[in-house]
N, CA, C, O and the ligand as a Tripos MOL2 file, in Angstrom:
@<TRIPOS>MOLECULE
protein
  261   259    66     0     0
PROTEIN
NO_CHARGES

@<TRIPOS>ATOM
      1 N           0.8420   -1.2160    0.0000 N.3       1 MET1
      2 CA          0.0000    0.0000    0.0000 C.3       1 MET1
      3 C           0.8700    1.2560    0.0000 C.2       1 MET1
      4 O           1.6130    1.4910    0.9530 O.2       1 MET1
      5 N           0.7900    2.0350   -1.0170 N.am      2 THR2
      6 CA          1.5870    3.2690   -1.0530 C.3       2 THR2
      7 C           0.7040    4.4230   -1.5240 C.2       2 THR2
      8 O           0.7970    4.8540   -2.6730 O.2       2 THR2
      9 N          -0.1440    4.9150   -0.6390 N.am      3 PRO3
     10 CA         -1.0640    6.0000   -1.0350 C.3       3 PRO3
     11 C          -0.3470    7.2850   -1.4520 C.2       3 PRO3
     12 O          -0.8890    8.0690   -2.2300 O.2       3 PRO3
     13 N           0.8710    7.5060   -0.9400 N.am      4 ARG4
     14 CA          1.5760    8.7450   -1.2970 C.3       4 ARG4
     15 C           1.9330    8.7590   -2.7850 C.2       4 ARG4
     16 O           1.8810    9.7990   -3.4410 O.2       4 ARG4
     17 N           2.2960    7.5820   -3.3030 N.am      5 VAL5
     18 CA          2.6660    7.5180   -4.7220 C.3       5 VAL5
     19 C           1.4570    7.8660   -5.5970 C.2       5 VAL5
     20 O           1.5790    8.6300   -6.5550 O.2       5 VAL5
     21 N           0.3020    7.3080   -5.2660 N.am      6 ASN6
     22 CA         -0.9030    7.6080   -6.0380 C.3       6 ASN6
     23 C          -1.2170    9.0940   -6.0340 C.2       6 ASN6
     24 O          -1.5620    9.6790   -7.0610 O.2       6 ASN6
     25 N          -1.0890    9.6890   -4.8570 N.am      7 HIS7
     26 CA         -1.4070   11.1080   -4.7410 C.3       7 HIS7
     27 C          -0.5060   11.9470   -5.6420 C.2       7 HIS7
     28 O          -0.9680   12.8570   -6.3310 O.2       7 HIS7
     29 N           0.7820   11.6270   -5.6240 N.am      8 THR8
     30 CA          1.7310   12.3850   -6.4400 C.3       8 THR8
     31 C           1.4200   12.2290   -7.9300 C.2       8 THR8
     32 O           1.4810   13.1980   -8.6870 O.2       8 THR8
     33 N           1.0890   11.0200   -8.3400 N.am      9 ALA9
     34 CA          0.8350   10.7750   -9.7590 C.3       9 ALA9
     35 C          -0.3590   11.5900  -10.2420 C.2       9 ALA9
     36 O          -0.3010   12.1930  -11.3140 O.2       9 ALA9
     37 N          -1.4380   11.6160   -9.4680 N.am     10 SER10
     38 CA         -2.6140   12.3340   -9.9290 C.3      10 SER10
     39 C          -2.3630   13.8450   -9.9340 C.2      10 SER10
     40 O          -2.9140   14.5670  -10.7650 O.2      10 SER10
     41 N          -1.5380   14.3100   -9.0140 N.am     11 ARG11
     42 CA         -1.2410   15.7500   -9.0130 C.3      11 ARG11
     43 C          -0.4390   16.1220  -10.2510 C.2      11 ARG11
     44 O          -0.6800   17.1570  -10.8720 O.2      11 ARG11
     45 N           0.5100   15.2730  -10.6000 N.am     12 ASN12
     46 CA          1.3160   15.5690  -11.7890 C.3      12 ASN12
     47 C           0.4490   15.6090  -13.0420 C.2      12 ASN12
     48 O           0.6310   16.4710  -13.9030 O.2      12 ASN12
     49 N          -0.4720   14.6940  -13.1400 N.am     13 ARG13
     50 CA         -1.3230   14.6590  -14.3200 C.3      13 ARG13
     51 C          -2.1820   15.9290  -14.3970 C.2      13 ARG13
     52 O          -2.3300   16.5190  -15.4670 O.2      13 ARG13
     53 N          -2.7340   16.3360  -13.2760 N.am     14 ALA14
     54 CA         -3.5660   17.5360  -13.2570 C.3      14 ALA14
     55 C          -2.7580   18.7510  -13.6950 C.2      14 ALA14
     56 O          -3.2640   19.6070  -14.4210 O.2      14 ALA14
     57 N          -1.5030   18.8290  -13.2570 N.am     15 THR15
     58 CA         -0.6750   19.9790  -13.6100 C.3      15 THR15
     59 C          -0.4350   20.0480  -15.1110 C.2      15 THR15
     60 O          -0.5160   21.1260  -15.7010 O.2      15 THR15
     61 N          -0.1420   18.9080  -15.7370 N.am     16 SER16
     62 CA          0.1720   18.9530  -17.1620 C.3      16 SER16
     63 C          -1.0840   19.2760  -17.9650 C.2      16 SER16
     64 O          -0.9920   19.9650  -18.9810 O.2      16 SER16
     65 N          -2.2360   18.8060  -17.5480 N.am     17 VAL17
     66 CA         -3.4740   19.1360  -18.2600 C.3      17 VAL17
     67 C          -3.7200   20.6300  -18.1880 C.2      17 VAL17
     68 O          -4.0910   21.2490  -19.1860 O.2      17 VAL17
     69 N          -3.5170   21.2150  -17.0120 N.am     18 THR18
     70 CA         -3.7550   22.6440  -16.8490 C.3      18 THR18
     71 C          -2.8490   23.4560  -17.7670 C.2      18 THR18
     72 O          -3.2970   24.4120  -18.4000 O.2      18 THR18
     73 N          -1.5720   23.0750  -17.8410 N.am     19 SER19
     74 CA         -0.6470   23.8890  -18.6270 C.3      19 SER19
     75 C          -0.9130   23.7260  -20.1220 C.2      19 SER19
     76 O          -0.5930   24.6250  -20.9000 O.2      19 SER19
     77 N          -1.4930   22.5960  -20.5410 N.am     20 ARG20
     78 CA         -1.7780   22.4130  -21.9640 C.3      20 ARG20
     79 C          -3.0700   23.1060  -22.3600 C.2      20 ARG20
     80 O          -3.3510   23.2580  -23.5480 O.2      20 ARG20
     81 N          -3.8490   23.5230  -21.3900 N.am     21 ARG21
     82 CA         -5.1520   24.1100  -21.7110 C.3      21 ARG21
     83 C          -5.1570   25.6180  -21.5410 C.2      21 ARG21
     84 O          -6.1700   26.2030  -21.1570 O.2      21 ARG21
     85 N          -4.0340   26.2400  -21.8270 N.am     22 ASP22
     86 CA         -3.9840   27.6900  -21.7260 C.3      22 ASP22
     87 C          -4.9040   28.2960  -22.7850 C.2      22 ASP22
     88 O          -4.7490   28.0000  -23.9690 O.2      22 ASP22
     89 N          -5.8440   29.1250  -22.3890 N.am     23 PRO23
     90 CA         -6.8350   29.6350  -23.3570 C.3      23 PRO23
     91 C          -6.1990   30.4760  -24.4560 C.2      23 PRO23
     92 O          -6.6440   30.4330  -25.6030 O.2      23 PRO23
     93 N          -5.1740   31.2330  -24.1220 N.am     24 GLY24
     94 CA         -4.5170   32.0380  -25.1470 C.3      24 GLY24
     95 C          -3.8580   31.1630  -26.1970 C.2      24 GLY24
     96 O          -3.9780   31.4260  -27.3940 O.2      24 GLY24
     97 N          -3.1640   30.1250  -25.7580 N.am     25 ASP25
     98 CA         -2.5170   29.2120  -26.6920 C.3      25 ASP25
     99 C          -3.5490   28.5190  -27.5680 C.2      25 ASP25
    100 O          -3.3270   28.3330  -28.7650 O.2      25 ASP25
    101 N          -4.6740   28.1360  -26.9810 N.am     26 ALA26
    102 CA         -5.7010   27.4340  -27.7440 C.3      26 ALA26
    103 C          -6.2450   28.3270  -28.8530 C.2      26 ALA26
    104 O          -6.4490   27.8700  -29.9780 O.2      26 ALA26
    105 N          -6.4780   29.5910  -28.5410 N.am     27 ALA27
    106 CA         -7.0120   30.5060  -29.5440 C.3      27 ALA27
    107 C          -6.0010   30.6980  -30.6690 C.2      27 ALA27
    108 O          -6.3680   30.6930  -31.8440 O.2      27 ALA27
    109 N          -4.7400   30.8650  -30.3160 N.am     28 LEU28
    110 CA         -3.7060   31.0360  -31.3360 C.3      28 LEU28
    111 C          -3.6170   29.8000  -32.2170 C.2      28 LEU28
    112 O          -3.5010   29.9080  -33.4380 O.2      28 LEU28
    113 N          -3.6720   28.6310  -31.6000 N.am     29 ALA29
    114 CA         -3.5760   27.3890  -32.3700 C.3      29 ALA29
    115 C          -4.7410   27.2830  -33.3390 C.2      29 ALA29
    116 O          -4.5730   26.8130  -34.4640 O.2      29 ALA29
    117 N          -5.9020   27.7090  -32.9170 N.am     30 ARG30
    118 CA         -7.0700   27.6160  -33.7950 C.3      30 ARG30
    119 C          -6.9210   28.5710  -34.9680 C.2      30 ARG30
    120 O          -7.2870   28.2350  -36.0950 O.2      30 ARG30
    121 N          -6.3820   29.7710  -34.7090 N.am     31 ILE31
    122 CA         -6.1760   30.7240  -35.7970 C.3      31 ILE31
    123 C          -5.1750   30.1510  -36.7880 C.2      31 ILE31
    124 O          -5.3820   30.2200  -37.9990 O.2      31 ILE31
    125 N          -4.0710   29.5750  -36.2640 N.am     32 GLU32
    126 CA         -3.0460   29.0270  -37.1540 C.3      32 GLU32
    127 C          -3.5770   27.8280  -37.9320 C.2      32 GLU32
    128 O          -3.1700   27.5990  -39.0710 O.2      32 GLU32
    129 N          -4.4730   27.0710  -37.3320 N.am     33 ALA33
    130 CA         -5.0400   25.9100  -38.0120 C.3      33 ALA33
    131 C          -6.1350   26.3180  -38.9930 C.2      33 ALA33
    132 O          -6.6190   25.4890  -39.7630 O.2      33 ALA33
    133 N          -6.5210   27.5740  -38.9690 N.am     34 GLY34
    134 CA         -7.5290   28.0540  -39.9000 C.3      34 GLY34
    135 C          -8.9390   27.6880  -39.4900 C.2      34 GLY34
    136 O          -9.8570   27.7190  -40.3100 O.2      34 GLY34
    137 N          -9.1180   27.3380  -38.2190 N.am     35 GLU35
    138 CA        -10.4590   26.9490  -37.7940 C.3      35 GLU35
    139 C         -11.3770   28.1480  -37.6910 C.2      35 GLU35
    140 O         -12.5890   28.0310  -37.8670 O.2      35 GLU35
    141 N         -10.8140   29.2690  -37.4140 N.am     36 TYR36
    142 CA        -11.5910   30.5010  -37.5650 C.3      36 TYR36
    143 C         -10.6430   31.6010  -37.9720 C.2      36 TYR36
    144 O          -9.4260   31.4390  -37.8860 O.2      36 TYR36
    145 N         -11.1780   32.7030  -38.4070 N.am     37 GLY37
    146 CA        -10.3160   33.7360  -38.9470 C.3      37 GLY37
    147 C         -10.5400   33.8890  -40.4430 C.2      37 GLY37
    148 O          -9.9290   34.7410  -41.0880 O.2      37 GLY37
    149 N         -11.4250   33.0500  -40.9930 N.am     38 GLU38
    150 CA        -11.7780   33.1910  -42.3960 C.3      38 GLU38
    151 C         -13.2570   33.5270  -42.5200 C.2      38 GLU38
    152 O         -14.0980   32.9840  -41.8030 O.2      38 GLU38
    153 N         -13.5500   34.4130  -43.4230 N.am     39 CYS39
    154 CA        -14.9270   34.8080  -43.6430 C.3      39 CYS39
    155 C         -15.6920   33.6510  -44.2680 C.2      39 CYS39
    156 O         -15.2340   33.0570  -45.2440 O.2      39 CYS39
    157 N         -16.8590   33.3260  -43.7080 N.am     40 VAL40
    158 CA        -17.6420   32.2100  -44.2530 C.3      40 VAL40
    159 C         -18.3210   32.6100  -45.5520 C.2      40 VAL40
    160 O         -18.8030   31.7490  -46.2870 O.2      40 VAL40
    161 N         -18.3660   33.9020  -45.8440 N.am     41 GLN41
    162 CA        -19.0700   34.3400  -47.0430 C.3      41 GLN41
    163 C         -18.1260   34.4490  -48.2340 C.2      41 GLN41
    164 O         -18.4280   33.9420  -49.3140 O.2      41 GLN41
    165 N         -16.9840   35.1080  -48.0420 N.am     42 CYS42
    166 CA        -16.0770   35.3000  -49.1800 C.3      42 CYS42
    167 C         -14.8130   34.4610  -49.0470 C.2      42 CYS42
    168 O         -14.0380   34.3660  -49.9980 O.2      42 CYS42
    169 N         -14.5890   33.8460  -47.8770 N.am     43 GLY43
    170 CA        -13.4380   32.9690  -47.7100 C.3      43 GLY43
    171 C         -12.1300   33.6850  -47.4630 C.2      43 GLY43
    172 O         -11.0860   33.0420  -47.3510 O.2      43 GLY43
    173 N         -12.1640   35.0060  -47.3760 N.am     44 LYS44
    174 CA        -10.9430   35.7540  -47.1210 C.3      44 LYS44
    175 C         -10.6380   35.7760  -45.6310 C.2      44 LYS44
    176 O         -11.5040   35.5290  -44.7920 O.2      44 LYS44
    177 N          -9.3890   36.0780  -45.3330 N.am     45 LYS45
    178 CA         -8.9900   36.1360  -43.9260 C.3      45 LYS45
    179 C          -9.6070   37.3570  -43.2630 C.2      45 LYS45
    180 O          -9.6730   38.4440  -43.8380 O.2      45 LYS45
    181 N         -10.0550   37.1380  -42.0390 N.am     46 ILE46
    182 CA        -10.6000   38.2410  -41.2580 C.3      46 ILE46
    183 C          -9.4450   38.9260  -40.5460 C.2      46 ILE46
    184 O          -8.5690   38.2580  -39.9960 O.2      46 ILE46
    185 N          -9.4370   40.2410  -40.5540 N.am     47 ALA47
    186 CA         -8.3460   40.9870  -39.9410 C.3      47 ALA47
    187 C          -8.2100   40.6400  -38.4620 C.2      47 ALA47
    188 O          -9.1970   40.4680  -37.7470 O.2      47 ALA47
    189 N          -6.9460   40.5440  -38.0250 N.am     48 GLU48
    190 CA         -6.7030   40.1740  -36.6290 C.3      48 GLU48
    191 C          -7.3600   41.1690  -35.6720 C.2      48 GLU48
    192 O          -7.8730   40.7830  -34.6220 O.2      48 GLU48
    193 N          -7.3410   42.4380  -36.0390 N.am     49 LYS49
    194 CA         -7.9490   43.4600  -35.1740 C.3      49 LYS49
    195 C          -9.4320   43.1770  -34.9790 C.2      49 LYS49
    196 O          -9.9690   43.3160  -33.8800 O.2      49 LYS49
    197 N         -10.0790   42.7810  -36.0610 N.am     50 ARG50
    198 CA        -11.5040   42.4810  -35.9890 C.3      50 ARG50
    199 C         -11.7490   41.2510  -35.1080 C.2      50 ARG50
    200 O         -12.7100   41.2230  -34.3390 O.2      50 ARG50
    201 N         -10.8940   40.2490  -35.2150 N.am     51 LEU51
    202 CA        -11.0430   39.0510  -34.4030 C.3      51 LEU51
    203 C         -10.8050   39.3440  -32.9240 C.2      51 LEU51
    204 O         -11.4010   38.7210  -32.0460 O.2      51 LEU51
    205 N          -9.9270   40.3000  -32.6720 N.am     52 GLU52
    206 CA         -9.6850   40.6580  -31.2700 C.3      52 GLU52
    207 C         -10.9420   41.2840  -30.6770 C.2      52 GLU52
    208 O         -11.2880   41.0340  -29.5220 O.2      52 GLU52
    209 N         -11.6220   42.1020  -31.4800 N.am     53 LEU53
    210 CA        -12.8390   42.7560  -30.9970 C.3      53 LEU53
    211 C         -14.0070   41.7810  -30.9750 C.2      53 LEU53
    212 O         -14.8090   41.7870  -30.0420 O.2      53 LEU53
    213 N         -14.1030   40.9430  -32.0030 N.am     54 LEU54
    214 CA        -15.2310   40.0160  -32.1410 C.3      54 LEU54
    215 C         -14.6940   38.6100  -32.3990 C.2      54 LEU54
    216 O         -14.7100   38.1460  -33.5390 O.2      54 LEU54
    217 N         -14.2190   37.9270  -31.3600 N.am     55 PRO55
    218 CA        -13.5880   36.6170  -31.5580 C.3      55 PRO55
    219 C         -14.5270   35.5880  -32.1810 C.2      55 PRO55
    220 O         -14.0580   34.6050  -32.7540 O.2      55 PRO55
    221 N         -15.8150   35.7870  -32.0870 N.am     56 ASP56
    222 CA        -16.7650   34.7950  -32.5960 C.3      56 ASP56
    223 C         -17.2480   35.1130  -33.9980 C.2      56 ASP56
    224 O         -18.0440   34.3670  -34.5690 O.2      56 ASP56
    225 N         -16.7710   36.2230  -34.5590 N.am     57 THR57
    226 CA        -17.3140   36.6230  -35.8580 C.3      57 THR57
    227 C         -16.9060   35.6340  -36.9360 C.2      57 THR57
    228 O         -15.8160   35.0640  -36.8930 O.2      57 THR57
    229 N         -17.7860   35.4400  -37.8950 N.am     58 ARG58
    230 CA        -17.5350   34.5340  -39.0280 C.3      58 ARG58
    231 C         -17.5060   35.3160  -40.3260 C.2      58 ARG58
    232 O         -17.3260   34.7350  -41.3960 O.2      58 ARG58
    233 N         -17.6800   36.6230  -40.2470 N.am     59 LEU59
    234 CA        -17.7170   37.4500  -41.4380 C.3      59 LEU59
    235 C         -16.6040   38.5010  -41.3980 C.2      59 LEU59
    236 O         -16.3090   39.0460  -40.3340 O.2      59 LEU59
    237 N         -16.0000   38.7810  -42.5220 N.am     60 CYS60
    238 CA        -15.0150   39.8450  -42.5740 C.3      60 CYS60
    239 C         -15.7470   41.1950  -42.5160 C.2      60 CYS60
    240 O         -16.9720   41.2570  -42.6120 O.2      60 CYS60
    241 N         -14.9840   42.2480  -42.3600 N.am     61 ALA61
    242 CA        -15.5830   43.5640  -42.2120 C.3      61 ALA61
    243 C         -16.4200   43.9170  -43.4450 C.2      61 ALA61
    244 O         -17.4690   44.5500  -43.3240 O.2      61 ALA61
    245 N         -15.9590   43.5070  -44.6310 N.am     62 ASN62
    246 CA        -16.6770   43.7950  -45.8700 C.3      62 ASN62
    247 C         -18.0510   43.1460  -45.8760 C.2      62 ASN62
    248 O         -19.0490   43.8060  -46.1650 O.2      62 ASN62
    249 N         -18.1090   41.8750  -45.5620 N.am     63 CYS63
    250 CA        -19.3670   41.1370  -45.6510 C.3      63 CYS63
    251 C         -20.3180   41.4780  -44.5060 C.2      63 CYS63
    252 O         -21.5340   41.3490  -44.6490 O.2      63 CYS63
    253 N         -19.7790   41.9050  -43.3950 N.am     64 ALA64
    254 CA        -20.6250   42.1720  -42.2350 C.3      64 ALA64
    255 C         -21.3480   43.5100  -42.3740 C.2      64 ALA64
    256 O         -22.3310   43.7610  -41.6760 O.2      64 ALA64
    257 N         -20.8680   44.3680  -43.2710 N.am     65 THR65
    258 CA        -21.5100   45.6850  -43.3900 C.3      65 THR65
    259 C         -22.4780   45.7290  -44.5760 C.2      65 THR65
    260 O         -23.1050   46.7590  -44.8240 O.2      65 THR65
    261 ZN        -16.1230   38.3570  -46.3830 Zn       66 ZN66
@<TRIPOS>BOND
     1     1     2 1
     2     2     3 1
     3     3     4 2
     4     3     5 am
     5     5     6 1
     6     6     7 1
     7     7     8 2
     8     7     9 am
     9     9    10 1
    10    10    11 1
    11    11    12 2
    12    11    13 am
    13    13    14 1
    14    14    15 1
    15    15    16 2
    16    15    17 am
    17    17    18 1
    18    18    19 1
    19    19    20 2
    20    19    21 am
    21    21    22 1
    22    22    23 1
    23    23    24 2
    24    23    25 am
    25    25    26 1
    26    26    27 1
    27    27    28 2
    28    27    29 am
    29    29    30 1
    30    30    31 1
    31    31    32 2
    32    31    33 am
    33    33    34 1
    34    34    35 1
    35    35    36 2
    36    35    37 am
    37    37    38 1
    38    38    39 1
    39    39    40 2
    40    39    41 am
    41    41    42 1
    42    42    43 1
    43    43    44 2
    44    43    45 am
    45    45    46 1
    46    46    47 1
    47    47    48 2
    48    47    49 am
    49    49    50 1
    50    50    51 1
    51    51    52 2
    52    51    53 am
    53    53    54 1
    54    54    55 1
    55    55    56 2
    56    55    57 am
    57    57    58 1
    58    58    59 1
    59    59    60 2
    60    59    61 am
    61    61    62 1
    62    62    63 1
    63    63    64 2
    64    63    65 am
    65    65    66 1
    66    66    67 1
    67    67    68 2
    68    67    69 am
    69    69    70 1
    70    70    71 1
    71    71    72 2
    72    71    73 am
    73    73    74 1
    74    74    75 1
    75    75    76 2
    76    75    77 am
    77    77    78 1
    78    78    79 1
    79    79    80 2
    80    79    81 am
    81    81    82 1
    82    82    83 1
    83    83    84 2
    84    83    85 am
    85    85    86 1
    86    86    87 1
    87    87    88 2
    88    87    89 am
    89    89    90 1
    90    90    91 1
    91    91    92 2
    92    91    93 am
    93    93    94 1
    94    94    95 1
    95    95    96 2
    96    95    97 am
    97    97    98 1
    98    98    99 1
    99    99   100 2
   100    99   101 am
   101   101   102 1
   102   102   103 1
   103   103   104 2
   104   103   105 am
   105   105   106 1
   106   106   107 1
   107   107   108 2
   108   107   109 am
   109   109   110 1
   110   110   111 1
   111   111   112 2
   112   111   113 am
   113   113   114 1
   114   114   115 1
   115   115   116 2
   116   115   117 am
   117   117   118 1
   118   118   119 1
   119   119   120 2
   120   119   121 am
   121   121   122 1
   122   122   123 1
   123   123   124 2
   124   123   125 am
   125   125   126 1
   126   126   127 1
   127   127   128 2
   128   127   129 am
   129   129   130 1
   130   130   131 1
   131   131   132 2
   132   131   133 am
   133   133   134 1
   134   134   135 1
   135   135   136 2
   136   135   137 am
   137   137   138 1
   138   138   139 1
   139   139   140 2
   140   139   141 am
   141   141   142 1
   142   142   143 1
   143   143   144 2
   144   143   145 am
   145   145   146 1
   146   146   147 1
   147   147   148 2
   148   147   149 am
   149   149   150 1
   150   150   151 1
   151   151   152 2
   152   151   153 am
   153   153   154 1
   154   154   155 1
   155   155   156 2
   156   155   157 am
   157   157   158 1
   158   158   159 1
   159   159   160 2
   160   159   161 am
   161   161   162 1
   162   162   163 1
   163   163   164 2
   164   163   165 am
   165   165   166 1
   166   166   167 1
   167   167   168 2
   168   167   169 am
   169   169   170 1
   170   170   171 1
   171   171   172 2
   172   171   173 am
   173   173   174 1
   174   174   175 1
   175   175   176 2
   176   175   177 am
   177   177   178 1
   178   178   179 1
   179   179   180 2
   180   179   181 am
   181   181   182 1
   182   182   183 1
   183   183   184 2
   184   183   185 am
   185   185   186 1
   186   186   187 1
   187   187   188 2
   188   187   189 am
   189   189   190 1
   190   190   191 1
   191   191   192 2
   192   191   193 am
   193   193   194 1
   194   194   195 1
   195   195   196 2
   196   195   197 am
   197   197   198 1
   198   198   199 1
   199   199   200 2
   200   199   201 am
   201   201   202 1
   202   202   203 1
   203   203   204 2
   204   203   205 am
   205   205   206 1
   206   206   207 1
   207   207   208 2
   208   207   209 am
   209   209   210 1
   210   210   211 1
   211   211   212 2
   212   211   213 am
   213   213   214 1
   214   214   215 1
   215   215   216 2
   216   215   217 am
   217   217   218 1
   218   218   219 1
   219   219   220 2
   220   219   221 am
   221   221   222 1
   222   222   223 1
   223   223   224 2
   224   223   225 am
   225   225   226 1
   226   226   227 1
   227   227   228 2
   228   227   229 am
   229   229   230 1
   230   230   231 1
   231   231   232 2
   232   231   233 am
   233   233   234 1
   234   234   235 1
   235   235   236 2
   236   235   237 am
   237   237   238 1
   238   238   239 1
   239   239   240 2
   240   239   241 am
   241   241   242 1
   242   242   243 1
   243   243   244 2
   244   243   245 am
   245   245   246 1
   246   246   247 1
   247   247   248 2
   248   247   249 am
   249   249   250 1
   250   250   251 1
   251   251   252 2
   252   251   253 am
   253   253   254 1
   254   254   255 1
   255   255   256 2
   256   255   257 am
   257   257   258 1
   258   258   259 1
   259   259   260 2
@<TRIPOS>SUBSTRUCTURE
     1 MET1         2 RESIDUE 1 A MET
     2 THR2         6 RESIDUE 1 A THR
     3 PRO3        10 RESIDUE 1 A PRO
     4 ARG4        14 RESIDUE 1 A ARG
     5 VAL5        18 RESIDUE 1 A VAL
     6 ASN6        22 RESIDUE 1 A ASN
     7 HIS7        26 RESIDUE 1 A HIS
     8 THR8        30 RESIDUE 1 A THR
     9 ALA9        34 RESIDUE 1 A ALA
    10 SER10       38 RESIDUE 1 A SER
    11 ARG11       42 RESIDUE 1 A ARG
    12 ASN12       46 RESIDUE 1 A ASN
    13 ARG13       50 RESIDUE 1 A ARG
    14 ALA14       54 RESIDUE 1 A ALA
    15 THR15       58 RESIDUE 1 A THR
    16 SER16       62 RESIDUE 1 A SER
    17 VAL17       66 RESIDUE 1 A VAL
    18 THR18       70 RESIDUE 1 A THR
    19 SER19       74 RESIDUE 1 A SER
    20 ARG20       78 RESIDUE 1 A ARG
    21 ARG21       82 RESIDUE 1 A ARG
    22 ASP22       86 RESIDUE 1 A ASP
    23 PRO23       90 RESIDUE 1 A PRO
    24 GLY24       94 RESIDUE 1 A GLY
    25 ASP25       98 RESIDUE 1 A ASP
    26 ALA26      102 RESIDUE 1 A ALA
    27 ALA27      106 RESIDUE 1 A ALA
    28 LEU28      110 RESIDUE 1 A LEU
    29 ALA29      114 RESIDUE 1 A ALA
    30 ARG30      118 RESIDUE 1 A ARG
    31 ILE31      122 RESIDUE 1 A ILE
    32 GLU32      126 RESIDUE 1 A GLU
    33 ALA33      130 RESIDUE 1 A ALA
    34 GLY34      134 RESIDUE 1 A GLY
    35 GLU35      138 RESIDUE 1 A GLU
    36 TYR36      142 RESIDUE 1 A TYR
    37 GLY37      146 RESIDUE 1 A GLY
    38 GLU38      150 RESIDUE 1 A GLU
    39 CYS39      154 RESIDUE 1 A CYS
    40 VAL40      158 RESIDUE 1 A VAL
    41 GLN41      162 RESIDUE 1 A GLN
    42 CYS42      166 RESIDUE 1 A CYS
    43 GLY43      170 RESIDUE 1 A GLY
    44 LYS44      174 RESIDUE 1 A LYS
    45 LYS45      178 RESIDUE 1 A LYS
    46 ILE46      182 RESIDUE 1 A ILE
    47 ALA47      186 RESIDUE 1 A ALA
    48 GLU48      190 RESIDUE 1 A GLU
    49 LYS49      194 RESIDUE 1 A LYS
    50 ARG50      198 RESIDUE 1 A ARG
    51 LEU51      202 RESIDUE 1 A LEU
    52 GLU52      206 RESIDUE 1 A GLU
    53 LEU53      210 RESIDUE 1 A LEU
    54 LEU54      214 RESIDUE 1 A LEU
    55 PRO55      218 RESIDUE 1 A PRO
    56 ASP56      222 RESIDUE 1 A ASP
    57 THR57      226 RESIDUE 1 A THR
    58 ARG58      230 RESIDUE 1 A ARG
    59 LEU59      234 RESIDUE 1 A LEU
    60 CYS60      238 RESIDUE 1 A CYS
    61 ALA61      242 RESIDUE 1 A ALA
    62 ASN62      246 RESIDUE 1 A ASN
    63 CYS63      250 RESIDUE 1 A CYS
    64 ALA64      254 RESIDUE 1 A ALA
    65 THR65      258 RESIDUE 1 A THR
    66 ZN66       261 GROUP 0 **** ****
């Protein structure tokens, strides 16, 4: 019976999950993967400034107006 070993293992796992789930990194990875940042109407890239203001937008400034 070695309960201390179990405790340490689960703590280590929790730490690595937390560090891999940084929200800023996730957003950047999605932009680089092209999952968002492209206009669904014309297919052009949405300006980074616009995405910063409206992270959920699917339309570029041209199509949204
Ligand atoms: Zn567009």
